C-alpha positions as CSV (number, residue, x, y, z in Angstrom):
1,M,36.0,-37.2,-20.6
2,Y,33.3,-37.0,-17.8
3,I,31.9,-40.5,-15.6
4,V,29.0,-40.0,-14.9
5,V,26.9,-42.2,-12.3
6,S,23.6,-42.0,-12.0
7,T,20.5,-44.2,-13.5
8,G,17.1,-43.2,-15.6
9,D,16.2,-39.8,-16.3
10,R,18.5,-38.1,-14.3
11,A,21.0,-39.9,-15.9
12,A,19.8,-38.8,-19.3
13,R,19.9,-35.1,-18.5
14,I,23.1,-35.1,-17.3
15,A,24.9,-36.9,-20.3
16,S,22.9,-34.9,-22.7
17,K,24.6,-31.8,-21.9
18,L,28.4,-32.9,-21.4
19,P,29.9,-33.1,-25.0
20,D,32.2,-36.6,-24.0
21,C,31.0,-38.9,-21.1
22,I,29.8,-41.9,-20.2
23,I,27.0,-43.2,-17.9
24,I,28.0,-45.7,-15.3
25,D,24.3,-47.1,-14.5
26,R,23.5,-50.1,-11.3
27,D,20.0,-50.6,-13.1
28,P,21.2,-53.1,-16.2
29,D,17.2,-52.3,-17.5
30,S,17.5,-48.6,-17.2
31,A,21.2,-49.5,-18.6
32,E,19.8,-50.7,-21.4
33,R,17.1,-48.2,-22.1
34,L,19.6,-45.6,-22.0
35,K,21.6,-47.2,-24.6
36,E,18.8,-47.4,-26.9
37,K,18.3,-43.8,-26.6
38,G,21.9,-43.6,-27.8
39,F,23.9,-43.2,-24.8
40,N,27.6,-44.3,-24.3
41,V,26.0,-46.5,-21.5
42,L,28.0,-48.7,-18.3
43,N,26.2,-51.4,-16.1
44,G,28.2,-51.5,-13.2
45,D,28.7,-51.0,-9.4
46,A,30.7,-47.6,-9.5
47,S,31.7,-48.0,-6.1
48,N,33.9,-51.3,-7.5
49,P,37.3,-50.3,-7.9
50,E,37.3,-52.8,-11.2
51,I,34.5,-50.3,-13.0
52,L,36.0,-47.0,-11.9
53,A,40.6,-48.3,-12.2
54,R,39.4,-48.3,-16.0
55,F,39.1,-44.5,-15.8
56,D,42.7,-41.9,-15.9
57,M,43.6,-40.0,-12.7
58,G,41.9,-36.4,-12.6
59,E,38.7,-37.5,-14.8
60,K,35.4,-35.6,-14.0
61,I,33.4,-38.3,-12.1
62,I,29.7,-36.4,-11.6
63,L,27.8,-38.7,-8.5
64,A,24.0,-38.1,-9.2
65,D,22.4,-41.2,-7.7
66,N,21.1,-41.2,-4.3
67,D,23.1,-39.9,-1.5
68,D,24.5,-43.7,0.7
69,F,25.2,-44.8,-3.1
70,N,27.1,-41.6,-4.5
71,I,29.1,-41.6,-0.6
72,K,29.9,-45.3,-1.4
73,V,31.4,-44.3,-4.5
74,V,33.1,-41.4,-3.5
75,K,35.5,-43.4,-0.8
76,T,36.3,-45.3,-4.6
77,A,36.7,-42.4,-6.6
78,K,39.6,-40.4,-4.5
79,L,41.3,-43.5,-3.5
80,L,42.0,-43.5,-7.8
81,G,42.9,-39.2,-8.3
82,L,39.2,-38.5,-10.0
83,D,38.1,-35.4,-9.7
84,V,34.2,-35.6,-8.2
85,Y,31.5,-33.6,-8.2
86,A,28.1,-34.7,-6.4
87,V,24.4,-33.7,-6.4
88,A,23.2,-34.0,-2.7
89,A,19.5,-35.5,-3.0
90,D,19.4,-34.4,1.3
91,E,21.0,-30.9,2.3
92,D,21.1,-33.0,5.4
93,K,23.7,-35.3,3.8
94,C,26.4,-32.8,2.6
95,W,28.5,-33.4,5.7
96,L,29.0,-36.8,4.8
97,Y,29.9,-36.0,1.4
98,E,32.1,-32.8,3.2
99,V,34.0,-35.5,5.7
100,E,34.7,-37.1,2.7
101,G,37.0,-34.8,1.1
102,V,34.1,-33.2,-1.6
103,S,34.2,-29.7,-1.8
104,K,32.1,-29.7,-5.5
105,I,28.6,-30.6,-3.6
106,C,25.6,-28.9,-5.4
107,G,21.6,-29.3,-4.8
108,S,20.8,-29.9,-8.3
109,V,21.5,-31.2,-11.5
110,E,21.5,-28.0,-13.0
111,A,23.7,-26.2,-10.6
112,L,26.1,-28.9,-10.8
113,L,26.2,-27.9,-14.5
114,S,27.0,-24.7,-14.5
115,T,29.9,-25.3,-11.5
116,I,31.1,-27.8,-14.0
117,F,31.0,-25.0,-16.8
118,R,31.9,-22.1,-14.4
119,K,29.2,-19.9,-16.5
120,N,25.9,-19.2,-16.1
121,R,23.5,-21.6,-18.6
122,Y,20.0,-22.3,-19.3
123,F,18.4,-24.9,-18.6
124,E,14.5,-25.7,-19.3
125,I,13.1,-28.3,-16.9
126,Q,9.7,-29.9,-15.8
127,V,6.8,-29.4,-13.3
128,E,6.1,-32.9,-12.4
129,A,2.6,-33.4,-10.4
130,E,3.4,-33.2,-7.4
131,M,4.8,-30.1,-7.4
132,E,0.7,-28.8,-9.0
133,G,-1.0,-25.9,-7.2
134,K,2.4,-24.9,-5.5
135,T,3.4,-20.8,-6.0
136,L,6.9,-20.4,-7.9
137,K,8.4,-18.9,-4.4
138,E,8.1,-22.8,-2.7
139,Y,10.1,-24.1,-5.5
140,D,13.5,-24.7,-4.3
141,A,15.7,-23.9,-7.6
142,G,18.9,-24.0,-5.7
143,E,21.3,-20.9,-5.0
144,D,22.8,-21.0,-7.9
145,C,19.5,-21.0,-10.1
146,M,16.8,-18.6,-11.4
147,V,13.4,-19.3,-13.0
148,I,13.6,-16.5,-15.5
149,S,10.1,-17.8,-17.6
150,V,7.3,-20.1,-17.4
151,F,6.1,-21.5,-20.4
152,R,2.1,-23.2,-20.3
153,D,-0.2,-23.6,-23.0
154,G,1.9,-22.1,-25.6
155,K,2.3,-18.3,-23.4
156,V,5.2,-17.3,-21.6
157,L,4.1,-16.1,-18.4
158,Q,6.1,-13.5,-15.4
159,P,7.6,-15.2,-13.1
160,F,6.4,-13.9,-10.2
161,P,6.7,-15.1,-6.3
162,D,3.0,-15.6,-6.2
163,L,2.7,-17.8,-9.4
164,E,0.4,-21.1,-9.1
165,L,2.6,-23.7,-11.1
166,K,0.6,-26.5,-13.0
167,A,1.7,-30.2,-14.2
168,G,3.2,-29.6,-17.5
169,D,4.8,-25.8,-17.0
170,L,7.9,-25.3,-18.1
171,L,10.4,-23.0,-15.8
172,G,13.1,-21.7,-18.0
173,L,16.2,-21.7,-15.4
174,V,19.5,-19.4,-15.8
175,C,22.3,-21.2,-13.7
176,G,25.8,-20.0,-12.2
177,E,28.2,-18.2,-10.5
178,Q,27.0,-15.5,-11.3
179,V,23.1,-16.2,-9.9
180,R,24.8,-17.3,-6.5
181,T,26.1,-14.1,-6.6
182,T,23.0,-11.9,-7.0
183,K,21.0,-14.3,-4.5
184,N,24.0,-14.7,-1.7
185,P,26.7,-11.8,-2.5
186,F,28.9,-11.6,0.2
187,D,31.4,-14.0,1.4
188,N,33.5,-11.7,3.3
189,I,32.8,-9.1,5.5
190,L,35.4,-7.1,7.1
191,L,34.4,-4.8,9.7
192,L,36.2,-1.9,11.0
193,K,35.5,-2.5,15.0
194,G,37.5,0.7,16.2
195,D,35.7,2.1,19.3
196,M,32.3,0.9,18.3
197,G,29.9,-0.4,20.7
198,E,28.8,-3.8,21.2
199,G,25.8,-3.2,19.3
200,E,26.9,-2.2,15.9
201,I,29.5,-5.6,16.4
202,R,26.4,-7.8,16.8
203,E,24.6,-6.6,14.3
204,A,27.6,-7.2,12.1
205,E,27.9,-10.5,13.8
206,M,24.0,-10.9,12.5
207,V,24.8,-9.9,9.1
208,A,27.8,-12.7,8.9
209,K,25.7,-15.3,9.8
210,K,22.4,-14.7,8.0
211,F,24.8,-14.4,5.2
212,G,27.2,-17.6,5.9
213,A,30.2,-15.1,5.6
214,N,33.2,-14.7,6.8
215,L,34.2,-11.6,9.5
216,I,37.6,-10.1,9.5
217,T,38.4,-7.7,11.9
218,F,40.1,-4.8,12.0
219,E,41.1,-3.5,15.5
220,K,42.4,0.3,15.5
221,V,45.9,0.6,17.1
222,G,47.1,3.7,17.9
223,G,44.6,5.4,15.8
224,A,45.4,3.2,12.4
225,Y,43.3,0.5,11.7
226,A,45.3,-3.2,11.1
227,C,44.3,-6.8,11.4
228,A,46.4,-10.1,10.5
229,L,46.1,-11.6,7.3
230,E,47.6,-15.2,6.3
231,G,50.6,-14.1,4.6
232,Y,51.3,-10.6,5.2
233,G,52.9,-10.4,8.9
234,E,51.6,-9.7,12.1
235,S,49.7,-6.0,11.2
236,V,48.4,-5.1,8.2
237,E,47.5,-1.3,8.0
238,L,43.7,-0.6,6.3
239,E,44.2,0.5,3.0
240,E,47.2,-1.8,1.9
241,A,44.8,-4.6,3.7
242,I,41.8,-3.5,1.1
243,N,43.9,-3.4,-1.4
244,I,45.5,-7.0,-0.8
245,L,41.6,-8.3,-0.5
246,K,40.4,-6.5,-3.7
247,K,43.5,-8.3,-5.7
248,S,42.6,-11.1,-4.6
249,D,38.7,-10.9,-5.1
250,E,38.5,-11.9,-1.0
251,L,36.0,-9.3,0.4
252,D,32.7,-8.2,-0.3
253,L,31.5,-5.7,2.1
254,I,33.1,-3.3,4.9
255,A,31.0,-3.0,7.8
256,T,31.7,-0.2,10.4
257,T,30.3,3.3,11.7
258,L,30.6,7.0,11.6
259,T,30.2,9.3,14.0
260,E,31.0,12.2,11.8
261,K,30.5,13.8,8.6
262,N,33.5,13.0,6.9
263,K,32.7,12.2,3.1
264,E,36.2,11.5,2.2
265,I,36.5,8.2,4.3
266,L,33.3,7.1,3.0
267,K,34.9,8.3,0.0
268,K,37.4,6.1,-0.2
269,L,35.9,2.4,1.2
270,V,32.6,3.1,-1.0
271,S,34.9,3.2,-4.1
272,S,36.4,-0.3,-2.7
273,F,33.4,-2.2,-1.6
274,P,29.5,-1.1,0.1
275,T,29.9,-0.1,3.1
276,L,27.6,-0.3,5.9
277,V,27.1,2.3,8.6
278,L,25.6,-0.2,11.9
279,S,23.8,1.4,14.0
280,G,23.2,-1.4,16.6
281,R,19.9,-2.9,14.7
282,D,19.3,-6.6,15.9
283,D,17.3,-7.6,12.9
284,Y,16.2,-5.5,9.4
285,R,12.8,-6.1,9.3
286,R,11.3,-3.1,7.4
287,I,14.2,-2.4,3.9
288,L,13.9,1.1,2.3
289,A,16.0,1.0,-1.4
290,L,16.0,4.7,-2.1
291,V,17.0,4.7,-5.7
292,N,18.9,8.2,-5.6
293,T,21.3,6.8,-9.0
294,S,21.1,6.5,-12.4
295,N,22.4,3.4,-12.4
296,P,20.2,1.2,-9.7
297,D,21.4,-1.8,-10.5
298,T,23.5,-2.5,-7.6
299,I,21.4,-0.9,-4.9
300,I,18.3,-3.1,-6.2
301,S,20.5,-6.4,-6.1
302,M,21.6,-5.2,-2.2
303,A,17.6,-5.1,-1.8
304,K,16.8,-8.3,-3.0
305,A,19.3,-10.2,-1.5
306,F,18.9,-8.6,2.1
307,S,15.1,-9.2,1.9
308,R,16.0,-13.0,1.3
309,F,17.8,-13.0,4.7
310,F,15.8,-10.5,6.4
311,G,12.5,-8.8,6.0
312,K,10.4,-6.7,3.4
313,A,12.2,-4.5,1.6
314,K,10.4,-1.5,-1.0
315,A,12.5,0.2,-3.8
316,L,11.7,3.8,-3.8
317,F,12.1,5.3,-7.5
318,L,12.9,9.4,-7.5
319,D,12.8,8.8,-11.2
320,E,9.9,7.1,-14.0
321,E,12.9,6.5,-16.1
322,Q,14.8,4.1,-13.1
323,I,11.5,1.7,-13.3
324,K,13.3,0.3,-16.9
325,H,16.0,-1.0,-16.0
326,F,14.3,-2.7,-12.6
327,S,13.2,-6.6,-13.5
328,K,9.4,-7.2,-12.1
329,F,10.1,-10.6,-11.9
330,T,12.6,-11.4,-8.0
331,E,12.3,-14.1,-5.7
332,T,11.4,-11.6,-3.3
333,D,8.7,-10.1,-2.7
334,L,10.3,-6.3,-3.5
335,E,7.2,-3.9,-3.8
336,V,7.8,-0.7,-5.7
337,E,7.2,2.8,-5.3
338,V,7.5,5.9,-8.0
339,S,8.0,9.6,-6.8
340,R,5.3,11.4,-8.4
341,G,5.9,15.0,-6.4
342,N,9.1,16.0,-5.2
343,P,11.8,13.5,-5.1
344,M,13.7,14.6,-2.0
345,V,10.5,15.0,0.0
346,D,9.1,12.2,-1.3
347,A,12.7,10.2,0.2
348,V,12.6,12.5,3.3
349,K,8.4,11.1,3.9
350,E,9.9,7.3,3.2
351,F,12.8,7.6,5.5
352,K,10.8,9.2,8.4
353,S,8.1,6.7,8.4
354,G,10.6,4.1,9.9
355,Y,13.3,1.4,8.6
356,D,15.6,-1.0,10.7
357,L,17.9,-0.5,7.3
358,V,18.3,1.7,4.5
359,I,20.5,0.9,0.9
360,L,21.6,4.2,-1.6
361,S,23.9,5.3,-3.7
362,L,26.7,7.9,-2.8
363,S,26.4,8.8,-6.2
364,N,23.5,10.5,-5.7
365,D,22.9,11.8,-9.2
366,I,18.8,11.5,-9.3
367,G,16.2,13.0,-7.2
368,N,17.9,16.0,-6.3
369,I,18.3,15.3,-2.8
370,D,20.4,17.8,-0.8
371,R,23.7,16.4,0.5
372,D,23.5,17.9,3.7
373,I,20.0,15.6,4.2
374,L,22.1,12.6,2.6
375,W,24.5,12.7,5.2
376,K,21.5,13.1,7.8
377,I,20.3,10.0,6.7
378,I,23.6,8.2,6.5
379,L,24.5,9.5,9.6
380,D,21.1,9.1,11.6
381,K,21.9,5.9,13.9
382,E,17.3,6.0,13.5
383,S,18.8,3.5,10.8
384,S,21.2,1.1,9.3
385,V,22.9,2.5,5.8
386,L,24.4,0.5,3.4
387,V,26.1,2.7,1.2
388,V,26.9,1.5,-2.4
389,E,29.2,3.8,-4.9
């Protein structure tokens, strides 16, 4: 059974999505209205141990009242061994939940439900009067959710970032772990430090900070990269460490430098994880996604993710057929261009126009870009390059 501590419409929204639950509503009038709608409701103060003591240890309790009251209930729920989930109305108060040992804190009801069910789910939310006139990019769907459709007056509208919302619009959202990964794909970044300069190290630290990722540093010892991994002794060499991190799903990106044309090293790295070849940039104000692969999804996802945290991104498709893979909707202002002439000439011309970050594929099976030119782009210190398989 799920225990929902909330009131009014919010309590109804949560309870209607759960298979078996009881609402604890401290407002007697609200509790009565919910009962009339057919919900299982208990009117009472959930911070009172006598109320929660009737439930079994390990049952899930969802706190979706105001933050101050939620925190009071947390203390009681934790003492009684309940599994606590919380919706934080104010992000600045998340630390209060963390202090009390709550790790499952979400910014919206939809994100909370997707966390509970651990898979993507579809929800619809009506735009309230206070959002009238604001654009879709001003609507905070949360890290776990993405707007995929807007329903207005019986029509389905394309949810582009500058779409002006109207009261009564119905927003279709997909929420879940996959959405969060698309928006912010990096939790852990492996830095191959070696002979790297201070500029490259600062760049790696900048990327980790922007994405809120952990930075795992490998030092070069006796010509080989090694680091200390918890539970694996004092020193683990690179290949073994990558296999360990890959199996435990604890690594998302490798950051390194390349000073020579070494295909085998880069292939080995990229076959495991996207690899960022650092150049010492202090920011990524201009980003180019060079779509030189028949499977452009990863390049486009990376371009969207980086443009959310850094500057404007442009996607250059080298084949008109590729555009079919590209969804027009994006929560970032991703500029799209399709090569109409010689793809290799267009790619080189665009690269030379000056970018801080270039994203491309090592497969290079679209656009007929000469391999030497591709390596020149990768090794050129004028831009950092994110290489995907």
